[in-house]
Residue frames as qw, qx, qy, qz and C-alpha x, y, z in Angstrom:
[[0.356, -0.857, -0.372, -0.006, 155.14, 58.97, 84.00],
 [0.397, 0.455, -0.211, 0.768, 156.84, 62.17, 85.06],
 [0.405, -0.530, -0.533, 0.521, 157.15, 63.66, 88.53],
 [0.081, 0.599, 0.158, 0.780, 155.83, 67.19, 89.04],
 [0.183, -0.241, -0.587, 0.751, 155.08, 69.56, 91.88],
 [0.174, -0.631, -0.522, -0.547, 151.63, 71.01, 92.46],
 [0.020, 0.055, -0.475, 0.878, 150.76, 73.74, 94.92],
 [0.393, -0.507, -0.658, -0.395, 147.36, 73.29, 96.56],
 [0.387, -0.599, 0.180, -0.678, 145.47, 74.83, 99.47],
 [0.105, -0.262, 0.861, -0.423, 145.74, 73.08, 102.82],
 [0.668, 0.135, 0.422, -0.598, 142.05, 72.20, 102.71],
 [0.775, 0.435, -0.321, -0.327, 142.40, 70.53, 99.32],
 [0.328, 0.424, -0.825, 0.181, 145.37, 68.48, 100.55],
 [0.365, -0.126, 0.725, -0.570, 143.39, 67.48, 103.62],
 [0.784, 0.276, 0.175, -0.528, 140.47, 66.30, 101.46],
 [0.634, 0.493, -0.576, -0.150, 142.83, 64.43, 99.11],
 [0.062, 0.331, -0.878, 0.341, 144.29, 62.57, 102.08],
 [0.577, 0.053, 0.554, -0.598, 140.78, 61.70, 103.31],
 [0.800, 0.405, -0.147, -0.417, 139.80, 60.37, 99.90],
 [0.458, 0.483, -0.745, 0.042, 143.01, 58.35, 99.62],
 [0.187, -0.214, 0.835, -0.471, 142.48, 56.85, 103.09],
 [0.691, 0.195, 0.360, -0.595, 138.82, 56.05, 102.35],
 [0.816, 0.471, -0.201, -0.270, 139.73, 54.38, 99.02],
 [0.843, -0.345, 0.352, 0.216, 142.74, 52.60, 100.51],
 [0.683, 0.613, 0.102, 0.384, 144.94, 54.41, 98.00],
 [0.530, -0.258, -0.066, 0.805, 147.67, 57.05, 97.91],
 [0.102, 0.796, 0.137, -0.580, 147.41, 60.80, 97.51],
 [0.077, -0.417, 0.618, 0.662, 149.50, 60.46, 94.34],
 [0.125, 0.229, 0.913, 0.314, 147.11, 57.96, 92.79],
 [0.108, 0.745, 0.595, -0.282, 144.03, 60.00, 93.73],
 [0.007, 0.732, -0.138, -0.667, 145.68, 63.12, 92.28],
 [0.110, -0.194, 0.774, 0.592, 146.59, 61.30, 89.03],
 [0.139, 0.472, 0.865, 0.096, 143.03, 60.04, 88.70],
 [0.072, 0.813, 0.361, -0.450, 141.61, 63.51, 89.30],
 [0.043, -0.599, 0.390, 0.698, 143.99, 65.08, 86.78],
 [0.147, 0.039, 0.876, 0.459, 143.17, 62.45, 84.15],
 [0.129, 0.649, 0.747, -0.069, 139.45, 63.01, 84.58],
 [0.008, 0.802, 0.105, -0.589, 139.88, 66.80, 84.46],
 [0.073, -0.444, 0.584, 0.676, 141.98, 66.68, 81.28],
 [0.165, 0.217, 0.904, 0.330, 139.70, 64.18, 79.53],
 [0.138, 0.752, 0.595, -0.248, 136.67, 66.41, 80.14],
 [0.010, 0.798, -0.092, -0.595, 138.51, 69.36, 78.57],
 [0.350, -0.088, 0.733, 0.576, 139.37, 67.55, 75.33],
 [0.408, 0.249, -0.244, -0.844, 137.55, 68.78, 72.25],
 [0.745, 0.192, 0.540, -0.341, 134.54, 66.64, 71.45],
 [0.229, -0.102, 0.810, 0.530, 135.02, 64.32, 68.49],
 [0.557, 0.342, -0.002, -0.757, 132.49, 65.10, 65.81],
 [0.604, 0.134, 0.785, 0.036, 130.71, 62.19, 64.24],
 [0.068, 0.135, -0.607, -0.780, 130.42, 61.96, 60.53],
 [0.607, 0.318, 0.411, -0.602, 126.86, 62.05, 59.38],
 [0.180, -0.044, 0.874, 0.449, 126.01, 59.40, 56.83],
 [0.364, 0.600, 0.624, -0.342, 122.40, 60.47, 56.56],
 [0.469, 0.823, 0.123, -0.296, 121.56, 61.33, 52.98],
 [0.304, -0.569, 0.599, 0.475, 124.99, 60.34, 51.66],
 [0.330, 0.068, 0.850, 0.406, 123.48, 58.23, 48.90],
 [0.393, 0.668, 0.399, -0.490, 120.77, 60.60, 47.75],
 [0.417, 0.116, 0.636, 0.639, 120.38, 60.48, 44.01],
 [0.242, 0.255, -0.039, -0.936, 117.44, 62.79, 43.69],
 [0.390, -0.075, -0.758, -0.518, 115.37, 60.00, 42.16],
 [0.558, -0.170, 0.378, -0.719, 112.02, 59.12, 43.64],
 [0.893, 0.140, -0.160, -0.398, 111.49, 55.78, 41.89],
 [0.173, 0.530, -0.823, 0.108, 114.48, 53.80, 43.17],
 [0.480, -0.113, 0.774, -0.398, 112.49, 51.45, 45.41],
 [0.787, 0.398, 0.269, -0.387, 110.12, 50.51, 42.60],
 [0.727, 0.644, -0.233, -0.053, 112.88, 50.12, 39.98],
 [0.472, -0.694, 0.542, 0.035, 115.66, 48.66, 42.18],
 [0.810, 0.017, 0.557, 0.183, 116.07, 45.41, 40.21],
 [0.611, 0.735, 0.214, 0.202, 116.08, 47.19, 36.84],
 [0.036, 0.958, -0.260, 0.117, 118.56, 49.85, 37.99],
 [0.589, -0.555, 0.582, 0.079, 120.92, 47.34, 39.62],
 [0.820, 0.255, 0.475, 0.193, 120.80, 45.13, 36.53],
 [0.453, 0.871, 0.035, 0.185, 121.67, 48.13, 34.36],
 [0.208, -0.886, 0.410, -0.064, 124.61, 49.12, 36.63],
 [0.548, -0.430, 0.714, 0.066, 126.08, 45.63, 36.83],
 [0.252, 0.394, -0.695, -0.547, 125.52, 44.74, 33.16],
 [0.261, 0.146, 0.948, -0.109, 122.70, 42.27, 33.62]]
C-alpha cells in the first residue's frame, strides 16, 4: 500500500467522517474502499468467448449417423 494525498471538498470530508463513524471504521479505510469500487467499475469489461456453433460441420445428418461417423473417425 502506498500513502497519497487527496484534495476533497469540506462537505465530502464531512460525509466520509460520518460514514466512517457509522461503520465503526476509519476515514482511510472508507476512502480505500470507495477508490477500489470506483476503479473496479471503470475496468474494461472482460469479453466472454462464445462457444456457440464452434463445432458446426455443415452436416444435417450427424444425429442420425452419430455411431457410424464416430466409428469411422476412431477406426471401428
